C-alpha positions as CSV (number, residue, x, y, z in Angstrom):
1,M,-32.0,-32.8,-36.9
2,S,-31.1,-34.3,-33.5
3,A,-33.4,-36.6,-31.6
4,E,-35.7,-34.9,-29.3
5,T,-37.2,-38.0,-27.7
6,N,-37.1,-36.5,-24.2
7,H,-38.6,-33.2,-25.2
8,P,-41.6,-33.9,-27.6
9,C,-43.0,-30.8,-29.6
10,V,-46.0,-29.2,-28.1
11,I,-49.1,-27.7,-29.4
12,L,-48.9,-24.1,-28.1
13,P,-52.2,-22.3,-26.9
14,E,-53.7,-20.3,-29.6
15,E,-54.7,-16.6,-29.1
16,Q,-58.1,-15.8,-30.3
17,A,-58.3,-12.9,-32.8
18,P,-60.0,-9.8,-31.6
19,E,-63.7,-9.9,-32.3
20,D,-63.7,-7.4,-35.1
21,M,-60.9,-9.4,-36.8
22,Q,-62.5,-12.9,-36.5
23,H,-64.5,-12.5,-39.8
24,C,-62.1,-10.2,-41.7
25,E,-62.9,-9.9,-45.4
26,R,-60.1,-7.5,-46.4
27,C,-58.5,-10.1,-48.7
28,E,-59.6,-13.1,-50.9
29,L,-58.5,-15.7,-48.4
30,C,-61.8,-15.2,-46.6
31,R,-63.4,-17.0,-49.6
32,Q,-61.2,-20.0,-49.0
33,R,-63.3,-20.8,-45.8
34,N,-60.4,-21.0,-43.5
35,R,-60.7,-19.2,-40.0
36,V,-58.5,-16.4,-38.8
37,I,-55.5,-17.5,-36.9
38,W,-54.2,-14.6,-34.8
39,G,-51.1,-16.3,-33.1
40,E,-50.1,-18.8,-30.6
41,G,-47.7,-19.3,-27.6
42,N,-47.2,-16.6,-24.9
43,P,-49.3,-13.5,-25.7
44,Q,-47.2,-11.5,-23.2
45,G,-44.0,-12.8,-24.7
46,S,-41.4,-10.0,-25.5
47,L,-40.2,-12.0,-28.5
48,M,-42.4,-12.1,-31.5
49,M,-41.8,-14.6,-34.3
50,I,-43.4,-14.1,-37.7
51,L,-44.2,-16.9,-40.2
52,D,-45.7,-16.4,-43.6
53,N,-49.1,-18.1,-42.8
54,P,-50.8,-20.6,-40.4
55,G,-50.2,-24.3,-41.4
56,A,-52.7,-27.0,-40.9
57,R,-54.1,-27.0,-37.4
58,E,-56.3,-30.1,-37.2
59,D,-56.2,-33.6,-38.9
60,R,-59.0,-34.9,-41.0
61,E,-60.8,-36.0,-37.8
62,G,-60.6,-32.5,-36.3
63,N,-58.0,-33.2,-33.7
64,P,-55.3,-30.7,-33.1
65,F,-52.2,-31.2,-35.3
66,L,-48.6,-30.1,-35.2
67,C,-47.7,-29.1,-38.7
68,G,-44.1,-29.6,-40.0
69,T,-43.4,-25.9,-39.9
70,R,-44.2,-25.5,-36.1
71,E,-42.5,-28.8,-35.4
72,T,-39.2,-27.9,-37.0
73,L,-39.3,-24.4,-35.4
74,Q,-39.6,-26.0,-31.9
75,L,-36.8,-28.4,-32.6
76,G,-34.5,-25.5,-33.8
77,M,-35.5,-23.4,-30.8
78,R,-34.5,-26.3,-28.4
79,E,-31.3,-26.6,-30.2
80,A,-30.6,-22.9,-29.5
81,G,-31.5,-23.3,-25.9
82,M,-34.7,-21.2,-26.2
83,D,-37.8,-21.8,-24.0
84,I,-40.7,-22.4,-26.5
85,H,-43.3,-21.2,-23.9
86,S,-41.8,-17.8,-23.6
87,V,-42.3,-16.5,-27.2
88,Y,-45.3,-15.6,-29.3
89,V,-45.7,-16.8,-32.9
90,T,-47.8,-14.9,-35.4
91,Y,-48.2,-14.7,-39.2
92,L,-48.0,-12.2,-42.0
93,L,-51.3,-13.8,-43.3
94,K,-54.0,-14.6,-40.7
95,R,-55.6,-17.4,-42.8
96,R,-54.0,-20.5,-44.3
97,P,-54.2,-20.4,-48.1
98,T,-55.5,-23.5,-49.6
99,R,-55.2,-22.4,-53.4
100,A,-53.6,-19.8,-55.5
101,Y,-54.2,-16.2,-54.5
102,D,-53.0,-12.6,-55.2
103,K,-49.9,-12.5,-53.1
104,P,-49.1,-8.8,-53.1
105,A,-52.7,-7.7,-52.6
106,T,-53.2,-10.2,-49.7
107,R,-50.0,-9.4,-48.0
108,A,-50.9,-5.6,-48.3
109,A,-54.4,-6.3,-46.8
110,C,-53.1,-8.4,-43.9
111,L,-50.2,-6.1,-42.9
112,P,-52.4,-3.7,-40.8
113,H,-53.3,-6.8,-38.6
114,L,-49.6,-7.3,-37.8
115,Q,-49.0,-3.7,-37.2
116,A,-52.0,-3.7,-34.7
117,Q,-50.4,-6.6,-32.9
118,L,-47.1,-4.7,-32.6
119,L,-48.9,-1.8,-31.2
120,Q,-50.7,-3.9,-28.7
121,K,-47.9,-6.2,-27.6
122,Q,-44.8,-4.0,-27.9
123,P,-42.3,-6.8,-28.4
124,L,-38.7,-6.2,-27.7
125,V,-37.6,-8.2,-30.6
126,L,-39.0,-9.6,-34.0
127,F,-37.9,-12.5,-35.9
128,G,-39.1,-13.4,-39.4
129,F,-38.8,-16.8,-41.2
130,G,-38.5,-17.1,-45.0
131,N,-38.5,-14.9,-48.0
132,V,-42.3,-14.3,-48.0
133,V,-42.0,-12.6,-44.7
134,A,-38.8,-10.6,-45.8
135,E,-40.6,-9.5,-49.0
136,G,-43.9,-8.6,-47.2
137,L,-42.3,-6.5,-44.4
138,F,-39.6,-4.9,-46.5
139,P,-41.0,-4.5,-50.0
140,Q,-38.7,-1.4,-50.8
141,K,-35.5,-3.2,-49.9
142,E,-33.3,-4.2,-52.9
143,N,-32.3,-7.5,-51.5
144,A,-35.3,-8.5,-49.2
145,T,-34.4,-12.2,-49.1
146,V,-33.3,-14.4,-46.2
147,K,-29.9,-14.7,-47.7
148,G,-29.5,-11.0,-48.0
149,L,-31.0,-10.2,-44.5
150,R,-29.8,-13.0,-42.1
151,G,-26.9,-12.5,-40.0
152,S,-27.6,-8.8,-39.2
153,W,-30.2,-6.8,-37.4
154,H,-32.7,-4.6,-39.3
155,E,-35.7,-2.5,-37.9
156,F,-39.4,-2.8,-38.5
157,E,-41.9,-0.4,-37.0
158,G,-39.0,0.8,-34.6
159,I,-38.2,-2.8,-33.3
160,P,-35.0,-4.8,-34.1
161,M,-35.8,-7.6,-36.4
162,G,-33.6,-10.5,-37.6
163,F,-34.4,-13.3,-40.2
164,T,-33.6,-16.9,-40.9
165,Y,-34.8,-19.7,-43.2
166,H,-38.2,-20.9,-43.1
167,P,-38.7,-24.1,-41.1
168,L,-40.0,-26.0,-44.1
169,A,-36.9,-25.0,-46.1
170,V,-34.9,-26.4,-43.2
171,R,-36.9,-29.6,-43.1
172,G,-36.4,-30.1,-46.8
173,R,-32.7,-29.2,-46.7
174,P,-31.1,-30.6,-43.6
175,N,-27.8,-28.9,-44.6
176,L,-29.5,-25.6,-43.6
177,L,-30.1,-26.7,-40.0
178,R,-26.8,-25.5,-38.5
179,F,-27.4,-22.0,-39.9
180,F,-31.0,-22.0,-38.7
181,V,-29.8,-22.9,-35.2
182,E,-27.1,-20.4,-35.4
183,D,-29.5,-17.7,-36.4
184,L,-31.6,-18.7,-33.5
185,K,-28.8,-18.5,-31.0
186,G,-28.1,-15.0,-32.3
187,L,-31.6,-14.2,-31.7
188,R,-31.6,-15.5,-28.1
189,A,-28.5,-13.4,-27.4
190,K,-30.2,-10.2,-28.9
191,W,-33.4,-11.0,-26.9
192,E,-31.5,-11.5,-23.6
193,E,-29.6,-8.3,-24.3
194,R,-32.8,-6.3,-24.9
195,A,-34.6,-7.8,-21.9
196,G,-31.5,-7.2,-19.7
197,R,-31.6,-3.5,-20.6
198,G,-35.3,-3.2,-20.0
199,T,-35.7,-1.4,-23.2
């Protein structure tokens, strides 16, 4: 990744979950004692990015902490010429898993939260990162993987949706960076096109 010494990564403001969702017990993640993370960034942003689940938010002393996923995402966005403060980032799962769990059941239990966010926020464009999001949102698709979905536009809940690699995959395999940035540039173009049309 290119050096970003003049543009350090930032901890985006977190949006508090609706009161009736803060103590959600729909899935087993509530027993892992992690709080609900609703999303972060610009709550009015017309571009919604969807990650699999929240990463670590605080260090051992309880200070705000920028996990590798969010750091790599921001670096990729800067490379693509995107304004980090203009997007909203949320998660398929609203709690951070700390141990093994029933993935299909948990995804199914958490999906209504994401659907509620879409209804409330009405984003112009959606963008998913990684195979977990692809599988979670398109369980009936034959090839619901980043490899099968990236490079073209799909539709979820009537909203155009694109995909790219998970930031941690890019972090672990630097050869994916150029594809990651390429996908984000395509996202930027789609987003600008949709915003320009006012639709």
